[in-house]
KEKE-3310 file (N, C-alpha, C; in steps of 0.2 Angstrom, whole numbers, plus 5000, padded with zeros to 4 digits):
npx = (4910:4922:4929:4929:4937:4949:4950:4952:4964:4973:4971:4977:4990:4992:4989:4998:5009:5022:5021:5013:5022:5033:5026:5023:5036:5040:5032:5036:5049:5048:5042:5052:5061:5054:5055:5069:5072:5065:5070:5083:5084:5090:5088:5094:5092:5092:5099:5108:5103:5099:5086:5077:5068:5050:5046:5058:5059:5048:5052:5064:5060:5052:5063:5071:5062:5063:5072:5067:5066:5073:5090:5099:5113:5114:5107:5116:5127:5122:5121:5134:5138:5130:5135:5148:5146:5140:5151:5160:5156:5159:5157:5160:5174:5190:5184:5184:5185:5181:5171:5156:5143:5143:5147:5136:5127:5131:5130:5116:5112:5115:5108:5097:5101:5107:5105:5109:5121:5128:5127:5135:5147:5148:5150:5162:5172:5186:5188:5183:5183:5176:5173:5167:5168:5172:5165:5169:5180:5177:5174:5163:5163:5165:5153:5148:5153:5147:5138:5145:5156:5151:5149:5163:5168:5165:5175:5187:5181:5177:5189:5194:5197:5186:5177:5182:5176:5167:5161:5166:5155:5146:5152:5151:5138:5135:5142:5135:5122:5125:5129:5117:5108:5095:5097:5095:5094:5079:5076:5069:5063:5064:5064:5055:5054:5068:5071:5063:5068:5081:5078:5072:5080:5082:5069:5063:5072:5068:5055:5057:5062:5052:5043:5048:5047:5033:5028:5035:5030:5019:5017:5024:5019:5008:5014:5020:5009:5002:4991:4992:4989:4975:4971:4977:4971:4959:4950:4948:4957:4969:4971:4963:4964:4978:4980:4973:4981:4993:4989:4985:4997:5004:4995:4995:5008:5008:4999:5005:5017:5013:5004:5013:5023:5015:5011:5024:5031:5021:5019:5032:5030:5019:5025:5036:5032:5025:5031:5042:5042:5043:5055:5072:5081:5095:5096:5099:5112:5114:5110:5117:5127:5120:5114:5102:5088:5077:5064:5062:5050:5048:5059:5057:5046:5051:5060:5052:5043:5053:5057:5045:5044:5055:5051:5039:5046:5053:5043:5037:5048:5049:5037:5040:5051:5045:5036:5044:5052:5051:5050:5047:5057:5069:5066:5066:5079:5086:5082:5086:5100:5101:5098:5108:5121:5125:5127:5137:5148:5148:5154:5167:5172:5183:5182:5172:5173:5167:5160:5158:5149:5138:5134:5130:5118:5109:5094:5096:5100:5089:5083:5090:5087:5088:5102:5106:5101:5109:5122:5134:5128:5126:5122:5129:5123:5126:5131:5121:5117:5110:5099:5098:5085:5078:5082:5080:5065:5060:5069:5066:5053:5050:5056:5047:5035:5039:5042:5030:5022:5031:5031:5017:5017:5026:5020:5008:5013:5018:5022:5012:5015)
npy = (5070:5070:5060:5066:5077:5071:5064:5075:5080:5070:5071:5083:5080:5071:5078:5088:5095:5090:5078:5071:5070:5063:5051:5046:5044:5035:5024:5021:5018:5006:4998:4996:4989:4977:4973:4972:4962:4951:4951:4947:4934:4919:4905:4890:4880:4862:4863:4873:4885:4902:4907:4921:4931:4930:4917:4910:4910:4901:4889:4887:4885:4873:4864:4866:4862:4848:4844:4847:4845:4837:4842:4830:4820:4810:4817:4827:4820:4814:4825:4828:4817:4817:4829:4825:4815:4822:4830:4821:4817:4813:4822:4834:4834:4841:4853:4871:4887:4896:4889:4893:4888:4875:4876:4881:4871:4861:4868:4869:4856:4856:4866:4863:4859:4870:4879:4870:4867:4879:4880:4870:4875:4886:4878:4871:4879:4889:4900:4917:4916:4911:4897:4892:4881:4871:4859:4851:4844:4836:4821:4807:4803:4815:4821:4820:4830:4841:4849:4850:4857:4870:4873:4873:4883:4894:4897:4902:4913:4921:4924:4933:4950:4957:4953:4956:4966:4959:4954:4943:4937:4939:4931:4918:4917:4916:4904:4895:4896:4892:4879:4873:4874:4867:4853:4840:4854:4861:4860:4870:4875:4892:4905:4916:4921:4923:4933:4943:4946:4950:4962:4970:4979:4990:4994:4997:5008:5017:5020:5025:5038:5043:5045:5055:5066:5066:5069:5080:5093:5094:5102:5113:5119:5126:5136:5143:5146:5154:5150:5145:5155:5155:5142:5140:5149:5145:5134:5120:5119:5121:5109:5096:5098:5097:5084:5077:5079:5073:5060:5058:5059:5047:5037:5040:5037:5023:5018:5021:5013:5000:4997:4999:4989:4978:4978:4978:4967:4957:4957:4951:4938:4933:4931:4923:4913:4907:4896:4888:4896:4890:4885:4882:4896:4895:4887:4892:4900:4914:4915:4906:4909:4914:4917:4916:4906:4903:4903:4906:4914:4919:4927:4937:4943:4948:4958:4967:4971:4978:4987:4995:5000:5008:5018:5023:5029:5039:5046:5051:5059:5068:5075:5081:5089:5097:5104:5113:5120:5132:5129:5116:5110:5111:5102:5090:5090:5089:5077:5068:5069:5063:5050:5047:5052:5046:5032:5033:5038:5028:5017:5022:5023:5014:4997:4990:5001:5012:5024:5020:5009:5016:5024:5014:5011:5020:5025:5021:5008:5000:5000:4992:4978:4965:4963:4964:4951:4943:4945:4946:4955:4961:4966:4969:4971:4975:4962:4954:4947:4954:4954:4964:4964:4962:4973:4986:4987:4990:5001:5011:5011:5017:5030:5035:5036:5046:5057:5061:5068:5079:5084:5088:5098:5107:5113:5118:5127:5136:5153:5164:5174)
npz = (4977:4983:4976:4963:4965:4967:4954:4947:4951:4947:4933:4931:4932:4922:4910:4907:4895:4896:4903:4894:4883:4889:4892:4880:4874:4883:4880:4867:4869:4878:4868:4859:4867:4869:4856:4852:4861:4856:4842:4844:4846:4839:4828:4822:4808:4803:4791:4793:4791:4797:4807:4813:4826:4830:4825:4827:4841:4844:4838:4844:4857:4856:4855:4867:4877:4877:4886:4899:4916:4931:4935:4936:4940:4930:4919:4916:4912:4901:4893:4891:4884:4872:4867:4864:4854:4844:4841:4836:4824:4807:4797:4802:4803:4801:4800:4798:4805:4795:4789:4789:4786:4789:4803:4808:4806:4814:4826:4826:4830:4843:4850:4857:4870:4874:4886:4896:4893:4895:4908:4912:4908:4917:4928:4927:4922:4925:4939:4937:4923:4908:4899:4885:4878:4886:4889:4879:4883:4894:4903:4905:4918:4924:4927:4939:4947:4945:4954:4966:4961:4961:4974:4978:4971:4978:4988:4982:4976:4986:4991:4982:4975:4972:4982:4994:5002:5010:5026:5039:5044:5034:5024:5030:5029:5016:5013:5020:5013:5000:5003:5008:4998:4988:4979:4966:4953:4947:4930:4917:4901:4900:4894:4894:4907:4910:4900:4904:4917:4913:4906:4915:4924:4914:4911:4923:4927:4917:4920:4933:4929:4922:4932:4939:4930:4929:4942:4947:4944:4953:4965:4962:4951:4955:4961:4950:4942:4950:4957:4969:4979:4979:4982:4995:5002:5007:5018:5016:5006:5011:5019:5015:5001:4999:5003:4994:4983:4986:4987:4974:4967:4972:4968:4954:4950:4954:4945:4932:4934:4936:4925:4914:4917:4916:4902:4895:4900:4899:4886:4882:4889:4882:4870:4872:4881:4897:4903:4915:4926:4939:4939:4946:4950:4949:4939:4927:4918:4921:4934:4941:4951:4961:4978:4983:4988:4977:4965:4947:4944:4957:4958:4949:4954:4966:4961:4953:4963:4972:4963:4962:4974:4974:4964:4971:4982:4975:4970:4982:4987:4976:4977:4989:4987:4976:4984:4989:4980:4966:4953:4942:4934:4942:4952:4944:4940:4952:4957:4947:4949:4962:4958:4949:4952:4965:4961:4952:4960:4970:4963:4961:4973:4986:4988:5001:5009:5021:5017:5004:5006:5011:5000:4991:4996:4991:4982:4969:4969:4971:4959:4951:4953:4948:4947:4960:4965:4958:4962:4976:4987:5002:5019:5034:5049:5065:5067:5062:5047:5033:5018:5003:4999:5011:5019:5011:5009:5022:5026:5015:5015:5028:5025:5015:5022:5031:5022:5016:5026:5027:5014:5014:5024:5019:5008:5013:5023:5015:5010:5003:4989)
capx = (4914:4929:4932:4929:4943:4955:4951:4954:4971:4976:4970:4982:4996:4993:4987:5003:5013:5028:5019:5011:5028:5036:5023:5024:5043:5041:5029:5041:5055:5046:5041:5059:5063:5052:5057:5075:5071:5063:5074:5090:5084:5092:5087:5097:5089:5096:5103:5112:5100:5097:5080:5076:5061:5045:5047:5064:5057:5044:5056:5069:5056:5051:5069:5073:5058:5065:5076:5064:5066:5078:5097:5103:5120:5113:5106:5123:5131:5119:5122:5141:5139:5127:5139:5153:5143:5140:5158:5164:5153:5164:5155:5163:5181:5193:5180:5188:5181:5178:5165:5151:5137:5145:5147:5129:5123:5133:5126:5109:5111:5117:5105:5092:5103:5111:5105:5112:5128:5130:5128:5141:5153:5149:5152:5168:5177:5190:5185:5184:5184:5170:5175:5160:5169:5175:5161:5172:5186:5174:5172:5156:5164:5165:5146:5147:5156:5143:5135:5151:5160:5148:5151:5170:5170:5164:5181:5191:5177:5177:5196:5195:5197:5179:5173:5186:5172:5163:5164:5167:5148:5143:5155:5148:5131:5135:5144:5129:5117:5128:5128:5110:5103:5092:5099:5096:5090:5074:5077:5064:5063:5061:5066:5051:5056:5075:5071:5060:5073:5087:5076:5069:5083:5081:5062:5062:5075:5064:5049:5059:5063:5046:5040:5051:5044:5026:5027:5039:5026:5013:5016:5028:5015:5004:5018:5021:5003:4999:4985:4993:4985:4968:4971:4979:4967:4953:4951:4949:4963:4975:4971:4961:4966:4985:4980:4971:4987:4998:4986:4985:5004:5005:4991:4997:5014:5006:4996:5010:5022:5010:5002:5019:5025:5010:5012:5030:5032:5015:5021:5037:5028:5015:5029:5041:5028:5026:5035:5049:5042:5044:5062:5076:5085:5102:5096:5101:5119:5115:5108:5121:5131:5115:5114:5095:5084:5071:5063:5062:5045:5049:5065:5054:5041:5055:5063:5047:5041:5058:5057:5039:5045:5059:5047:5035:5050:5055:5036:5036:5053:5048:5032:5043:5055:5041:5033:5049:5055:5045:5050:5047:5063:5073:5064:5068:5087:5088:5080:5091:5106:5100:5098:5114:5128:5128:5129:5144:5153:5149:5158:5174:5175:5186:5177:5172:5174:5160:5157:5156:5143:5133:5132:5127:5111:5105:5089:5098:5101:5083:5081:5093:5085:5091:5109:5106:5100:5115:5129:5135:5126:5124:5123:5131:5120:5127:5132:5116:5117:5103:5100:5095:5077:5075:5083:5077:5058:5060:5072:5063:5046:5051:5057:5041:5031:5042:5042:5023:5020:5035:5028:5011:5018:5030:5016:5003:5016:5021:5020:5010:5019)
capy = (5076:5069:5057:5071:5081:5066:5063:5082:5081:5065:5074:5088:5076:5067:5082:5092:5093:5086:5072:5067:5068:5058:5044:5044:5042:5029:5019:5019:5014:4999:4994:4994:4984:4970:4971:4970:4956:4946:4951:4944:4926:4915:4898:4887:4874:4857:4864:4878:4892:4905:4910:4925:4934:4926:4910:4907:4909:4895:4883:4886:4883:4866:4861:4866:4858:4841:4843:4849:4840:4838:4842:4825:4818:4807:4822:4831:4815:4813:4831:4827:4811:4820:4834:4821:4811:4827:4832:4815:4816:4813:4827:4840:4832:4846:4859:4877:4893:4899:4885:4895:4884:4869:4877:4882:4865:4858:4872:4867:4850:4857:4871:4860:4858:4876:4881:4866:4867:4885:4879:4866:4880:4889:4874:4868:4884:4892:4906:4923:4915:4907:4893:4889:4874:4867:4853:4846:4841:4832:4814:4805:4803:4822:4823:4819:4836:4847:4853:4851:4863:4876:4875:4873:4889:4900:4899:4907:4919:4925:4927:4938:4957:4959:4950:4958:4970:4955:4953:4936:4935:4938:4925:4912:4917:4914:4897:4891:4897:4888:4872:4871:4875:4860:4850:4844:4860:4859:4864:4870:4881:4898:4911:4921:4923:4926:4939:4948:4948:4954:4968:4973:4986:4995:4996:5001:5014:5022:5021:5030:5045:5046:5047:5061:5071:5067:5071:5086:5099:5093:5108:5119:5122:5130:5143:5146:5149:5159:5147:5143:5160:5153:5135:5140:5154:5141:5129:5114:5119:5120:5103:5091:5099:5095:5077:5074:5080:5068:5053:5058:5058:5040:5033:5040:5033:5016:5016:5021:5008:4993:4996:4998:4983:4973:4979:4976:4960:4953:4955:4946:4932:4931:4929:4918:4909:4907:4890:4889:4900:4886:4882:4885:4902:4893:4882:4896:4902:4920:4914:4901:4910:4918:4914:4916:4900:4905:4901:4912:4918:4923:4932:4942:4947:4952:4963:4971:4975:4982:4993:4999:5004:5014:5023:5026:5034:5044:5050:5055:5063:5073:5079:5085:5094:5101:5109:5118:5124:5135:5126:5108:5108:5111:5096:5085:5090:5087:5069:5065:5069:5058:5043:5045:5053:5040:5026:5034:5039:5021:5013:5024:5022:5008:4991:4989:5007:5014:5028:5016:5005:5021:5026:5009:5010:5025:5022:5018:5001:4997:5000:4986:4972:4959:4963:4962:4944:4939:4947:4945:4961:4959:4971:4966:4975:4972:4955:4950:4948:4956:4955:4971:4963:4963:4980:4991:4988:4993:5008:5016:5012:5023:5036:5037:5038:5053:5062:5063:5074:5085:5087:5091:5104:5111:5117:5121:5133:5141:5160:5167:5180)
capz = (4977:4985:4970:4958:4966:4966:4947:4944:4952:4943:4927:4930:4932:4915:4905:4905:4889:4898:4905:4888:4879:4892:4892:4873:4874:4887:4876:4861:4872:4880:4862:4856:4872:4867:4849:4852:4865:4851:4836:4846:4846:4833:4828:4816:4806:4801:4785:4794:4790:4803:4808:4819:4827:4834:4823:4830:4848:4844:4836:4850:4863:4855:4856:4874:4882:4877:4892:4905:4922:4936:4932:4939:4937:4924:4914:4915:4909:4895:4889:4889:4879:4866:4864:4861:4848:4838:4839:4833:4818:4802:4793:4805:4803:4797:4799:4799:4807:4790:4786:4793:4785:4793:4810:4810:4806:4820:4832:4826:4834:4850:4853:4862:4877:4875:4892:4901:4891:4898:4915:4913:4907:4923:4934:4925:4920:4931:4942:4933:4916:4905:4893:4882:4875:4892:4889:4874:4887:4899:4902:4908:4925:4927:4928:4947:4950:4943:4960:4970:4958:4962:4981:4979:4968:4982:4992:4978:4974:4992:4992:4977:4977:4972:4988:5000:5007:5014:5033:5041:5045:5027:5021:5033:5027:5009:5013:5022:5008:4995:5005:5009:4992:4986:4972:4959:4951:4942:4924:4912:4896:4904:4891:4895:4913:4910:4897:4909:4922:4910:4904:4921:4926:4909:4911:4929:4926:4913:4924:4938:4926:4920:4938:4941:4926:4930:4949:4949:4945:4957:4969:4960:4946:4958:4962:4944:4939:4955:4960:4976:4983:4979:4985:5002:5006:5009:5024:5014:5001:5015:5022:5011:4995:4999:5004:4987:4978:4988:4985:4966:4965:4973:4963:4947:4950:4954:4938:4927:4935:4935:4918:4910:4918:4913:4895:4892:4902:4897:4879:4882:4890:4876:4864:4874:4885:4904:4906:4918:4932:4945:4938:4950:4948:4947:4933:4921:4919:4924:4941:4944:4957:4966:4985:4985:4986:4974:4958:4942:4946:4963:4957:4945:4958:4970:4957:4952:4970:4974:4958:4963:4980:4972:4961:4976:4985:4970:4970:4988:4987:4971:4980:4995:4983:4973:4988:4992:4975:4962:4946:4941:4931:4947:4955:4940:4940:4959:4957:4942:4952:4967:4955:4945:4956:4970:4957:4949:4965:4973:4959:4962:4980:4987:4990:5008:5013:5024:5012:4998:5008:5011:4993:4988:4999:4988:4978:4962:4970:4970:4952:4948:4958:4946:4949:4967:4965:4954:4965:4983:4990:5009:5024:5041:5054:5072:5067:5058:5040:5030:5011:5001:4999:5018:5021:5007:5010:5028:5026:5011:5018:5033:5021:5012:5028:5033:5017:5014:5030:5025:5008:5016:5027:5014:5003:5018:5026:5010:5011:4997:4988)
cpx = (4921:4933:4933:4936:4949:4956:4954:4962:4975:4976:4975:4989:4997:4992:4992:5007:5019:5027:5017:5017:5032:5033:5023:5031:5044:5038:5033:5047:5053:5044:5047:5062:5061:5054:5064:5076:5070:5068:5081:5090:5085:5091:5090:5094:5094:5101:5108:5110:5098:5090:5079:5069:5057:5045:5052:5062:5053:5048:5061:5066:5054:5057:5071:5069:5059:5069:5073:5064:5072:5085:5101:5109:5119:5111:5112:5127:5128:5120:5130:5142:5136:5132:5145:5152:5143:5147:5162:5161:5158:5163:5159:5171:5185:5190:5184:5183:5178:5172:5159:5145:5138:5144:5140:5125:5125:5130:5119:5107:5112:5112:5099:5094:5108:5111:5109:5120:5132:5131:5134:5147:5154:5152:5160:5174:5180:5187:5188:5185:5178:5172:5169:5162:5172:5171:5165:5178:5183:5173:5166:5157:5164:5158:5145:5149:5152:5141:5141:5156:5157:5149:5159:5172:5169:5170:5185:5187:5177:5184:5198:5194:5190:5175:5177:5182:5168:5166:5164:5159:5145:5146:5152:5141:5131:5137:5138:5123:5119:5127:5121:5105:5101:5094:5096:5092:5085:5074:5071:5065:5060:5064:5062:5053:5063:5075:5068:5065:5079:5085:5073:5073:5082:5074:5061:5066:5071:5058:5051:5060:5057:5042:5042:5048:5036:5024:5030:5035:5020:5011:5018:5023:5010:5007:5018:5015:4999:4992:4986:4990:4978:4967:4972:4975:4960:4955:4952:4955:4969:4976:4969:4963:4974:4985:4978:4977:4992:4995:4986:4992:5005:5001:4993:5003:5013:5003:5001:5015:5019:5007:5008:5022:5021:5011:5018:5032:5027:5017:5027:5035:5023:5019:5033:5038:5030:5029:5041:5048:5044:5051:5066:5080:5092:5102:5097:5107:5119:5113:5112:5124:5126:5115:5106:5092:5077:5070:5063:5056:5045:5054:5062:5050:5045:5058:5058:5044:5046:5058:5051:5040:5050:5055:5042:5039:5052:5049:5036:5042:5052:5042:5035:5047:5051:5037:5038:5052:5049:5045:5051:5054:5069:5072:5067:5076:5089:5087:5085:5098:5106:5101:5105:5120:5130:5130:5136:5149:5154:5154:5166:5177:5178:5181:5178:5172:5167:5156:5154:5149:5137:5130:5128:5120:5107:5099:5090:5099:5095:5080:5085:5093:5088:5098:5110:5105:5106:5121:5128:5134:5123:5126:5124:5128:5121:5128:5127:5116:5110:5104:5096:5087:5074:5076:5079:5069:5057:5062:5068:5056:5045:5052:5051:5036:5033:5041:5035:5021:5024:5033:5021:5012:5022:5026:5011:5006:5019:5018:5018:5013:5014)
cpy = (5074:5065:5061:5075:5077:5065:5070:5082:5076:5068:5079:5085:5074:5072:5087:5090:5089:5079:5068:5065:5062:5051:5041:5041:5035:5023:5016:5015:5007:4995:4992:4989:4977:4968:4969:4963:4950:4945:4947:4937:4923:4908:4895:4880:4868:4858:4870:4885:4895:4908:4915:4928:4929:4919:4907:4905:4902:4889:4882:4883:4875:4862:4860:4862:4851:4839:4845:4843:4842:4837:4837:4824:4814:4811:4825:4826:4814:4819:4830:4822:4814:4825:4830:4818:4816:4829:4827:4814:4817:4819:4834:4839:4838:4852:4865:4882:4897:4895:4887:4891:4878:4870:4878:4876:4861:4861:4870:4861:4851:4862:4869:4860:4864:4878:4877:4866:4874:4884:4875:4870:4884:4885:4872:4873:4886:4898:4912:4922:4910:4904:4890:4882:4869:4860:4848:4842:4837:4825:4812:4805:4810:4825:4824:4826:4842:4852:4854:4856:4869:4878:4876:4880:4895:4902:4904:4914:4924:4928:4932:4945:4959:4958:4952:4962:4966:4954:4945:4933:4934:4932:4919:4911:4914:4906:4893:4891:4892:4880:4869:4872:4868:4859:4843:4849:4857:4864:4864:4876:4887:4904:4917:4925:4926:4932:4945:4950:4952:4961:4973:4979:4991:4998:5000:5008:5019:5024:5026:5037:5048:5048:5054:5067:5072:5070:5078:5092:5099:5099:5114:5123:5127:5137:5146:5149:5154:5156:5145:5148:5158:5147:5136:5146:5151:5136:5123:5113:5118:5113:5097:5092:5096:5087:5074:5074:5074:5061:5053:5056:5050:5036:5034:5036:5025:5014:5016:5015:5001:4992:4995:4991:4977:4972:4976:4968:4955:4952:4950:4939:4929:4928:4922:4912:4909:4901:4892:4894:4896:4883:4886:4891:4900:4889:4886:4900:4909:4920:4909:4903:4914:4914:4913:4909:4901:4903:4907:4917:4922:4928:4938:4947:4951:4958:4969:4975:4980:4989:4998:5003:5009:5019:5027:5031:5040:5049:5054:5060:5069:5078:5084:5091:5099:5106:5114:5123:5127:5133:5119:5106:5107:5104:5090:5084:5087:5079:5065:5064:5064:5051:5042:5046:5048:5034:5027:5034:5032:5017:5015:5023:5015:5003:4990:4995:5009:5019:5025:5012:5010:5023:5021:5007:5016:5022:5019:5010:4997:4996:4995:4980:4966:4958:4962:4955:4940:4940:4946:4952:4959:4965:4967:4972:4972:4965:4951:4952:4949:4957:4962:4970:4963:4970:4986:4992:4992:5000:5013:5016:5017:5030:5039:5040:5045:5058:5065:5069:5080:5088:5091:5098:5109:5115:5121:5127:5138:5148:5162:5174:5186)
cpz = (4978:4979:4964:4959:4965:4958:4944:4945:4948:4935:4926:4930:4925:4909:4903:4899:4891:4900:4898:4884:4882:4892:4885:4872:4877:4883:4870:4864:4874:4873:4859:4861:4870:4860:4849:4856:4860:4845:4838:4846:4839:4834:4822:4815:4804:4795:4786:4793:4796:4802:4814:4820:4831:4832:4826:4837:4848:4843:4841:4856:4862:4856:4863:4878:4882:4883:4899:4910:4926:4933:4936:4936:4930:4918:4912:4910:4902:4890:4886:4883:4872:4863:4861:4855:4843:4836:4835:4826:4812:4798:4795:4805:4798:4796:4801:4802:4801:4787:4790:4792:4789:4801:4812:4810:4812:4826:4832:4830:4841:4854:4858:4869:4878:4882:4897:4899:4894:4905:4917:4912:4913:4928:4933:4923:4926:4933:4938:4926:4914:4899:4891:4880:4880:4891:4884:4878:4892:4898:4906:4915:4928:4929:4935:4950:4949:4949:4965:4968:4961:4970:4982:4976:4972:4986:4988:4976:4980:4994:4987:4979:4977:4978:4994:5005:5011:5021:5034:5041:5038:5023:5023:5030:5020:5008:5015:5017:5002:4997:5006:5003:4989:4979:4972:4957:4946:4936:4920:4907:4900:4901:4892:4902:4913:4906:4901:4914:4919:4908:4910:4923:4921:4910:4917:4930:4922:4917:4930:4935:4924:4926:4940:4937:4927:4937:4950:4949:4949:4962:4966:4954:4949:4960:4955:4941:4944:4958:4967:4981:4984:4983:4993:5006:5008:5014:5021:5009:5005:5019:5017:5004:4994:4999:4997:4982:4980:4986:4977:4964:4966:4969:4956:4946:4950:4947:4933:4927:4933:4928:4913:4911:4915:4906:4892:4894:4900:4889:4878:4884:4885:4871:4866:4878:4893:4907:4909:4924:4938:4944:4943:4947:4945:4941:4926:4923:4922:4932:4944:4950:4963:4972:4987:4983:4984:4967:4953:4943:4952:4962:4954:4949:4963:4967:4956:4958:4972:4970:4960:4969:4979:4969:4966:4980:4981:4970:4976:4989:4982:4974:4985:4992:4980:4977:4991:4986:4970:4955:4946:4938:4937:4951:4951:4940:4946:4959:4953:4945:4958:4964:4952:4949:4960:4966:4954:4955:4969:4969:4960:4968:4981:4990:4998:5012:5016:5020:5006:5000:5008:5004:4989:4991:4996:4984:4972:4963:4969:4963:4948:4952:4955:4947:4956:4969:4963:4958:4973:4987:4997:5014:5031:5046:5061:5072:5064:5051:5037:5022:5009:5001:5006:5021:5018:5009:5017:5028:5022:5012:5023:5030:5018:5017:5030:5028:5015:5019:5029:5019:5009:5019:5023:5010:5008:5021:5021:5010:5004:4995:4987)
residu = (MET:LYS:LEU:GLN:ILE:LEU:LYS:TYR:GLU:ILE:LYS:LYS:ILE:PHE:CYS:LYS:LYS:SER:SER:ILE:ILE:SER:LEU:ILE:VAL:LEU:GLY:ILE:PHE:LEU:GLY:PHE:THR:VAL:PHE:PHE:CYS:VAL:SER:GLY:VAL:ILE:TYR:ALA:ASP:ALA:GLY:GLY:ASN:ASN:ILE:SER:GLY:ILE:LYS:ALA:VAL:ARG:LEU:LEU:ARG:ASN:GLU:LYS:ILE:LYS:TRP:ASN:GLY:ASN:LEU:THR:GLU:GLU:THR:ILE:GLU:LYS:VAL:ILE:LYS:GLU:ASN:ARG:VAL:ILE:ASN:SER:ASP:SER:LYS:TYR:ALA:GLY:MET:LYS:GLU:SER:ASP:ILE:LYS:LEU:LEU:ASP:MET:LYS:TYR:ALA:ARG:LYS:GLN:GLU:PHE:LYS:ASP:ILE:ARG:GLU:LEU:ILE:SER:ASP:SER:TYR:SER:LYS:ILE:HIS:SER:TYR:ASP:TYR:ASN:VAL:ILE:ASP:SER:LEU:ASN:ASP:ASP:ASP:ALA:GLY:LYS:PHE:TYR:SER:ASN:ARG:VAL:SER:GLN:LEU:LYS:PRO:LEU:LEU:ALA:SER:GLU:GLU:SER:SER:ARG:LEU:THR:LYS:ASN:GLN:GLN:GLU:TYR:LEU:LYS:ASN:SER:TYR:LYS:THR:LEU:THR:THR:PRO:PHE:LYS:TYR:SER:TYR:ALA:ASP:GLY:TRP:ILE:ASN:ALA:LEU:GLU:LYS:SER:PRO:THR:VAL:ILE:PHE:ALA:LEU:ALA:PHE:VAL:THR:CYS:ILE:LEU:ILE:ALA:PRO:ILE:PHE:SER:VAL:GLU:TYR:GLN:THR:GLY:SER:ASP:ALA:ILE:LEU:LEU:SER:THR:LEU:HIS:GLY:LYS:LYS:LYS:GLY:ILE:ILE:TYR:LYS:LEU:VAL:ALA:GLY:LEU:LEU:SER:THR:SER:LEU:VAL:TYR:TRP:ILE:SER:VAL:CYS:LEU:VAL:PHE:GLY:ALA:ILE:PHE:MET:ILE:PHE:GLY:PHE:GLN:GLY:GLY:GLU:SER:SER:LEU:GLN:ALA:HIS:PHE:GLU:GLY:TRP:GLN:SER:PHE:TYR:HIS:ILE:THR:ASN:SER:GLU:ALA:LEU:TRP:MET:VAL:LEU:LEU:LEU:GLY:TYR:LEU:ALA:CYS:MET:PHE:ILE:CYS:ALA:PHE:ALA:MET:PHE:ILE:SER:SER:LYS:VAL:LYS:THR:SER:PHE:ALA:THR:ILE:ILE:PHE:LEU:GLY:LEU:ILE:LEU:ILE:VAL:PRO:ALA:ILE:ILE:GLY:LYS:GLN:LEU:SER:SER:GLY:SER:LEU:LEU:GLY:GLU:ILE:PHE:ASN:MET:PHE:PRO:HIS:GLN:MET:LEU:GLN:GLY:TRP:ALA:LEU:ILE:GLN:THR:PHE:VAL:LEU:TYR:ASP:VAL:TYR:GLY:LYS:VAL:ILE:THR:PRO:TYR:GLU:MET:PHE:PRO:VAL:LEU:TYR:GLY:ILE:PHE:ILE:VAL:ILE:LEU:LEU:PRO:PHE:ALA:TYR:ASN:GLY:PHE:ARG:LYS:HIS:LYS:ILE:ALA)
# end
């Protein structure tokens, strides 16, 4: 009987026209996400002909795995030498920018160490600039500076305007993290993991808004249809009936989140492969400056779990608001403002201001977990430095626990018209 009631409440959530439409739109959106992820891959063959799509993914993977292994000084030196040998080939002498075919042929020979080349650009470029061709000016002896450059780059980064908000404790935390990071990095072809991390904010944002639409009517629909008079007039309706609604909301959110995540990222991994999960996060140019000592697989799990927590908070908040207002539309608008407005205001406030720090702790931050890993986002709590991945689970876990009883009482104490 209890299971039947729970199934009935879940069915009520998913069978609404707004829910069906939002799920269809979500499915189409996730499909396009995977499509653009794959269509953006370009492979150049020896003749300078460009190939795109799934075939390009397979061919590029076969090239990149040749360089799997530790990024030692010898490996960096080998890449610098290989790049120089290709540049010195007589067939490219006098080549102009208009010689597209010749440029593609030259690129084809370099694409196997493309990832490592980008890391070299990260290491040897000046701060706040990215010189893709900096490798062309390097000598073999420069290979020994590859890792020391990363540590030395931190000082001007911390002195820049974008890092002015960091306290002395936070700066010391970052310096220690940079110095203690294990080297050499373990490099591996990891396009599946990197693509999943890059697409994660877009996917999680979409899931957050779908959660708003699914859960917003959970209590307000009872007001709109007048069934609140029936439900709240019975003993079990005022207690167990409300609990089943809360459980149905949390369970529905969990199902939509994890099924969607498995489908979209499962498709990405099926196409790009699972290789590279154990590779160092810093062994890819987008993770070069990260202070987290984690692998690609650990980074993705952190992002997905934080996104799940965000959706569960949105679910709990939606149920609380829904218990107070009589239209689901008002709930959706309010939740949309909670997600969007703090993100906009936070960017406008001065760096390091107390108000700015407060706005940057709103739930929108949890939806962009990949950006939190890439940037220097830290919190100084009474002299102890805490990362977002340490603070948000505790903070929003408490919020969820508090919101559920408020949602319960909000509907239970509703006065029937």
